[in-house]
C-alpha positions in Angstrom: -54.2 -31.3 32.5 -54.4 -29.6 35.9 -52.1 -27.0 37.3 -50.7 -29.7 39.6 -49.9 -31.9 36.6 -48.2 -29.1 34.8 -46.2 -28.1 37.9 -45.1 -31.7 38.5 -44.1 -32.2 34.9 -42.1 -29.0 34.7 -40.5 -29.5 38.1 -39.3 -33.0 37.3 -38.2 -32.1 33.8 -36.0 -29.3 35.1 -34.8 -31.3 38.1 -36.2 -28.9 40.6 -37.2 -30.2 44.1 -40.0 -28.9 46.3 -37.5 -27.2 48.5 -36.3 -25.0 45.6 -39.8 -23.9 44.9 -40.7 -23.4 48.5 -37.7 -21.2 49.1 -38.3 -19.1 46.0 -41.9 -18.6 46.8 -41.5 -18.1 50.6 -43.8 -21.1 51.3 -43.4 -24.4 53.1 -42.5 -27.6 51.2 -45.7 -29.2 52.4 -47.7 -26.2 50.9 -46.0 -26.6 47.5 -46.6 -30.3 47.5 -50.3 -29.8 48.4 -50.7 -27.3 45.5 -49.1 -29.8 43.1 -51.4 -32.5 44.4 -54.5 -30.3 44.1 -55.1 -30.1 47.8 -54.5 -26.4 48.1 -55.4 -23.5 45.8 -53.0 -22.3 43.2 -50.4 -19.7 44.0 -51.4 -16.0 43.4 -50.0 -14.0 40.4 -46.7 -12.7 42.0 -45.7 -16.2 43.0 -46.7 -17.6 39.6 -44.4 -15.0 38.0 -41.6 -16.1 40.3 -42.3 -19.8 39.6 -42.2 -19.1 35.8 -38.7 -17.6 36.2 -37.5 -20.5 38.4 -38.8 -23.1 36.0 -37.5 -21.2 33.0 -40.8 -21.4 31.2 -41.2 -20.3 27.6 -43.9 -17.7 26.8 -46.2 -20.6 25.7 -45.6 -22.6 28.8 -46.2 -19.5 31.0 -49.5 -18.8 29.2 -50.5 -22.4 29.8 -49.5 -22.2 33.5 -51.6 -19.0 33.9 -54.6 -20.6 32.1 -54.4 -23.7 34.2 -54.2 -21.6 37.4 -57.2 -19.5 36.4 -59.2 -22.6 35.5 -58.5 -24.3 38.8 -59.4 -21.1 40.7 -62.6 -20.6 38.6 -61.3 -17.2 37.6 -59.8 -15.3 34.7 -56.2 -16.3 34.1 -54.1 -14.3 36.6 -52.1 -12.5 34.0 -55.2 -10.9 32.5 -57.3 -9.0 35.0 -54.9 -6.0 35.3 -54.9 -5.6 31.5 -58.7 -5.9 31.3 -59.3 -3.3 34.0 -56.8 -0.8 32.6 -58.4 -0.9 29.1 -62.0 0.3 28.8 -62.2 -1.0 25.2 -61.2 -4.5 26.3 -64.1 -4.6 28.8 -66.4 -3.2 26.1 -65.3 -5.8 23.6 -65.7 -8.6 26.0 -69.2 -7.5 27.0 -70.2 -7.0 23.3 -68.9 -10.5 22.4 -70.8 -11.9 25.4 -74.0 -10.1 24.5 -73.8 -11.1 20.9 -72.9 -14.7 21.8 -69.7 -14.6 19.8 -68.5 -18.1 19.0 -65.0 -19.5 18.8 -64.8 -19.0 15.1 -65.5 -15.3 15.5 -62.9 -14.9 18.3 -60.3 -16.8 16.3 -60.9 -14.5 13.3 -60.5 -11.5 15.6 -57.2 -12.8 17.1 -55.8 -13.6 13.6 -56.6 -10.0 12.5 -54.8 -8.7 15.5 -51.8 -10.9 14.7 -51.7 -9.7 11.1 -51.5 -6.1 12.3 -48.6 -6.9 14.6 -46.5 -8.0 12.0 
């Protein structure tokens, strides 16, 4: 699934037209249509936040939207860089995992441990 596929599905499911999105994001209808069709780059973080509110996305849907946006841009998901840069230990953990070639199983174990602590 691409960001455009996600946007199209959410927009149609919620009965939202291009004009609604364009007005909320301060963009042209053509620009929004081009993003949906993959002809333009995905919106930046602030516009994605506005879009999530307009579409009434759940936390899971919002996370998927950010992941698809980051993937399309070839960047880290737009909701993460600020958190990463504000936390030295996060950068350290990411570099350590990279240097030790941590695999998916190790990361999933780490995530599960964090979830258990939460509650």
